[in-house]
C-alpha positions in Angstrom: 27.5 -3.0 5.3 28.0 -1.9 1.8 26.8 -3.2 -1.5 29.9 -4.7 -3.3 30.3 -2.6 -6.2 29.5 -4.3 -9.7 32.0 -4.0 -12.0 31.5 -1.0 -14.9 32.0 -3.9 -17.4 30.2 -6.0 -16.4 28.3 -8.0 -19.0 24.9 -6.6 -19.6 22.0 -9.7 -18.8 18.9 -8.1 -19.8 18.4 -5.4 -22.4 15.8 -3.0 -23.3 16.4 -1.5 -27.2 13.7 1.2 -28.0 10.6 -0.9 -26.8 7.5 0.8 -27.7 3.8 -0.7 -26.4 0.5 1.1 -27.1 -3.1 0.1 -25.4 -6.0 0.9 -27.7 -9.7 0.9 -26.5 -12.0 0.6 -29.1 -15.2 3.7 -28.9 -18.7 3.3 -28.6 -20.9 3.6 -31.7 -18.0 4.2 -34.6 -16.3 7.0 -32.6 -12.5 6.7 -32.4 -11.3 4.8 -29.6 -8.6 6.0 -27.0 -4.6 5.1 -27.1 -2.7 5.3 -24.6 1.3 4.9 -25.1 2.8 3.1 -22.1 6.2 2.6 -23.4 7.6 5.4 -25.8 11.1 3.9 -27.2 12.2 2.8 -23.8 16.0 1.9 -23.9 17.9 0.5 -20.7 20.2 -2.6 -19.3 20.4 -4.4 -16.3 23.9 -5.3 -15.6 24.9 -9.2 -14.6 24.6 -9.4 -10.4 23.3 -5.9 -10.9 20.2 -4.4 -9.5 18.6 -1.6 -11.8 16.0 0.9 -10.3 13.3 2.0 -12.4 11.7 4.5 -10.4 8.8 7.1 -11.3 5.2 8.1 -10.2 1.9 6.1 -11.3 1.1 5.9 -14.5 4.8 6.3 -15.3 5.1 3.5 -17.3 6.9 0.9 -14.8 4.7 -2.1 -14.6 4.3 -2.0 -18.3 7.9 -2.2 -18.7 8.0 -5.3 -16.3 5.0 -6.9 -18.1 7.0 -6.5 -21.5 10.5 -8.0 -20.3 8.4 -11.1 -18.4 7.1 -11.6 -22.0 3.4 -11.0 -21.0 2.9 -7.3 -23.3 5.0 -8.0 -26.0 6.3 -4.8 -27.1 4.9 -3.2 -30.5 8.0 -2.1 -31.5 11.4 -2.6 -30.2 13.6 -5.7 -28.8 14.6 -7.3 -26.0 17.5 -9.3 -25.1 18.2 -12.1 -22.6 21.7 -12.8 -22.2 23.1 -11.3 -25.3 19.5 -13.6 -27.4 16.7 -12.0 -28.5 13.4 -12.7 -26.8 10.9 -14.1 -28.9 8.4 -15.8 -27.4 6.6 -18.2 -30.1 5.5 -21.3 -29.1 4.7 -23.0 -25.3 8.0 -24.2 -25.0 9.6 -20.8 -25.6 7.6 -19.1 -23.1 8.4 -21.6 -20.4 12.0 -21.4 -20.8 12.0 -17.8 -20.6 9.5 -18.2 -17.5 12.3 -20.1 -15.7 14.8 -17.4 -16.7 13.2 -14.2 -15.7 10.6 -14.1 -12.3 8.6 -12.0 -11.2 8.4 -10.7 -7.2 4.8 -9.0 -6.9 3.7 -5.8 -4.6 0.8 -7.4 -2.9 2.0 -10.0 -0.9 -1.2 -11.7 0.0 -3.3 -11.3 -3.3 -0.5 -12.9 -5.7 -0.8 -16.4 -3.5 -3.7 -18.7 -3.6 -5.5 -18.8 -0.9 -6.9 -22.2 -0.6 -3.2 -23.9 -1.3 -0.6 -24.5 0.8 2.5 -22.2 0.8 4.6 -25.1 0.2 2.5 -26.3 -3.0 2.5 -22.7 -3.9 6.4 -22.8 -4.2 6.8 -26.5 -5.9 4.3 -25.7 -8.5 6.5 -23.6 -10.9 9.1 -26.1 -10.9 7.0 -29.1 -10.8 4.9 -27.4 -14.2 8.3 -27.3 -15.7 8.8 -31.3 -15.0 10.4 -31.5 -12.0 9.1 -34.5 -9.5 7.3 -33.5 -7.1 9.4 -34.9 -4.2 12.4 -33.1 -5.6 10.4 -29.9 -6.2 9.1 -29.7 -2.3 12.4 -30.7 -1.2 13.7 -27.7 -2.8 10.8 -25.0 -1.2 11.8 -26.6 1.8 15.5 -25.6 1.1 14.4 -21.8 0.1 11.9 -21.5 2.9 15.2 -21.7 5.2 17.2 -19.8 2.7 14.7 -16.7 3.1 14.4 -16.9 6.3 11.2 -18.8 6.9 11.1 -22.4 9.2 10.5 -25.0 6.6 7.6 -26.4 9.4 5.9 -24.0 7.6 5.4 -25.5 4.5 1.7 -27.0 5.5 0.8 -23.3 6.6 -1.9 -21.3 4.4 -1.2 -18.1 2.9 -3.2 -16.4 5.8 -1.5 -17.9 8.4 1.7 -15.4 7.4 2.5 -11.8 8.4 2.7 -9.5 5.3 6.5 -9.9 5.6 6.6 -13.5 5.4 3.9 -13.7 2.5 6.7 -11.5 0.8 9.2 -14.2 1.7 7.2 -16.6 0.6 6.8 -15.0 -3.1 10.4 -14.3 -3.0 10.7 -18.1 -2.6 8.3 -19.1 -4.6 10.2 -17.1 -7.9 14.0 -18.6 -6.5 12.1 -21.8 -7.0 12.7 -22.0 -10.7 16.3 -20.8 -10.6 16.4 -17.8 -12.3 19.1 -15.7 -13.7 16.8 -12.1 -13.2 14.4 -11.2 -10.8 11.7 -8.7 -11.5 10.3 -7.1 -8.0 7.5 -4.9 -8.7 6.9 -2.2 -5.8 8.1 -5.3 -3.5 8.3 -3.4 -0.2 5.2 -0.7 -0.5 2.9 -2.9 1.3 4.8 -3.2 4.0 5.3 -1.8 7.6 9.0 0.5 7.3 10.7 -1.7 9.7 9.9 -5.2 7.6 10.9 -3.2 4.7 14.1 -3.2 6.0 14.0 -6.7 6.4 13.2 -7.8 3.0 15.6 -5.2 1.3 18.3 -6.5 3.1 17.3 -10.2 2.3 17.0 -9.3 -1.5 20.6 -7.6 -1.0 21.9 -11.2 0.4 20.3 -13.5 -1.8 21.8 -11.5 -5.0 24.7 -12.0 -3.9 24.4 -15.5 -2.6 22.6 -16.6 -6.1 24.2 -14.4 -8.2 20.9 -12.8 -8.9 20.4 -9.6 -11.8 17.6 -7.9 -10.1 15.0 -5.5 -11.6 13.8 -3.3 -8.8 10.6 -1.0 -9.5 9.6 1.3 -7.0 8.2 4.7 -6.3 10.0 5.4 -3.4 13.7 7.0 -4.0 14.6 6.7 -0.5 14.6 2.8 -0.9 16.2 2.8 -4.5 18.9 4.8 -3.1 19.1 1.8 -0.8 19.4 -1.0 -2.8 20.2 0.2 -6.2 23.3 0.1 -8.6 21.6 2.0 -11.3 18.6 4.1 -12.0 16.2 4.6 -14.9 13.6 7.5 -14.3 10.8 6.8 -16.2 8.0 9.5 -16.9 4.8 9.7 -19.4 6.3 5.9 -20.6 9.5 7.2 -21.2 13.4 7.0 -19.8 14.0 10.7 -19.0 17.3 9.9 -17.0 19.4 7.1 -16.5 23.0 6.6 -15.1 24.6 5.3 -11.6 22.6 6.1 -8.5 25.4 8.2 -6.6 25.3 10.3 -10.6 21.7 10.0 -11.0 20.6 11.3 -7.3 23.6 13.3 -6.5 23.8 15.3 -9.7 20.0 15.2 -11.1 20.1 16.6 -14.8 16.3 16.1 -15.8 13.6 18.2 -14.3 11.3 15.7 -13.3 14.5 13.5 -11.7 14.6 17.1 -9.7 11.3 17.4 -8.8 10.9 13.7 -7.5 14.1 14.1 -5.4 12.7 17.8 -4.2 9.5 15.8 -3.2 10.7 13.3 -0.6 9.7 14.0 2.8 12.3 14.8 5.2 14.3 17.9 4.4 17.4 16.5 6.0 17.4 13.6 3.4 20.3 14.1 1.4 20.4 11.5 -1.7 23.7 12.0 -2.7 25.0 11.1 1.0 22.8 7.8 1.0 23.9 6.4 -2.2 27.5 7.2 -1.4 27.5 5.7 2.3 26.0 2.4 0.7 28.6 2.6 -1.9 31.9 3.2 -0.1 
């Protein structure tokens, strides 16, 4: 089924403006340390109800950007706004509020779940920490399991009792338990088999429509990005080198790096423009 188009004039829910982040490593015996410019004046925006794809190779700055937007890696320069309000995470209360509004789904569906906790407890933990009564949080977890396609009876099981695709659904339920406005998905299907990838991507699309989510989708896989994203930002060495509508960026790439990424996609018959346009038709 085709994705409903996000209006061109849709409000911006999350914006990064000139965001920079440099990591510094102290040198040994008084020698100069090493500096890594992970983000270099990154500017991008996520439309409300839309999916923005962040694509690029490993080391391009995608995950550092995700950490900055989550408030886990405050930028050295530039600013981030959520629903028009500047992101200022001073104090525990401000950090808790931001965590409620912006949640993340991780790449490794097993490593991100505590193997010693039952999955119902994992999903309910965030709301409980934020003041929701335990019984209410567990009832919400049961509803979310149904929403993501898992049996509500599975709340008493442990992460190792699930398949990779099922664990990623648990991770989604955990993120959605906070009722976020923005979901950051960091390579959420790269660790899954192709058939399972399709199921999780379809689930993400359905949840976006049902819950009114806005999604920042980080991936190195251009085929996946073409299937699920409305807009694309291409990152290289900490910079956004090209950005725009998915059909435009993949159909008529302007930057040599974007052209090289598309040329490297396996399968000569794959036409990114036709994939994007078919999805948007």
